[in-house]
N, C-alpha and C positions, 0 to 999 in steps of 0.2 A: 888700354896698354895707357902703362905711367910717363911714359919719354915720349918725344916728340919724331914723328914717321919723318924719314928720311925725302928727300926729297924723290920724287922721281926724275929722273931724266930726259931730257928728246931722241925719239928713235928716227934713224934718218930712211926707216921704212919697216915694212913688219915682222920681217927678217931680223930685224937688229933689235926689233920687239921681243917675239920668242926666246930668240937666243938669252935675251937679258932676263929674264922672265923663269925657264928652261933652266937658269941654274944659278936664283933666287930666291930663296924667303918671303912672301910679298908680305906677309906680317909686318919686316922693317922698313916699310915704303908705304903699310894700312893699317890701321885705324881699324878693322875689322868689326869691333861694338860699334861703332857710327854706320859700322853697313844698314843698306835702308832692303827691305825684298822689289824687286822688279818685273815688269813684264814684258813681254812686248808680241804682241800679239798679231804683224805684220810679219813678223820676224816667218821666212818658209825652212825648213831645215834642207841644208845640202845633199843633194846627190848624187851618187854616182851611177852611168848606166854598168851590163853586166849581158853579159852573152849565153843564153844557158840553148842546149840540148831536149831536143824536147821531142819526145817518140810524133806524130807526126797529126793524128788524134786528140793529146793533152789540151793545144791551143781553142783545136775548137769546141770541145766539154766546156772547157774553159767560159771561149765565148758567152755558147748556150747558158750558164750558171750567170749569168756579168750579164749577158744582157735582162733575162727573170728580173734581178734584184737592178737593176735599172742603173749600171754604173760603169763604168769603162773599168773594162779590163785587167789596162794591168795596175788600177786602183784593187780590185778585190785582189792580184795575188796578191798584193802589198800588205795590204791586209790579211789575205793568211796567214806570210810569213809572219809574217809579228803578233802571228796569236798564238805560233807556234812558235818559235823565239821567248817568247816573254813565258812560255808554258813548259822548254824546257831547263 
């Protein structure tokens, strides 16, 4: 960046900051050539709850498979869904 970046304003709350960044190009405020890669090993991804109607026998079959693999059945369902979503 050949010019000095604009100062980033202070925000009263997260909603105001979100609105600010949604309407502006960050390159005017940040010199991305100086950016460094960061890792957040303890950061857990956000989750959301959903409700599914399944045939009565299906959850029991999934629980049997999960028990054989020694993983919680909900974790197994998440793994299967992620794998399928990745291949689509």
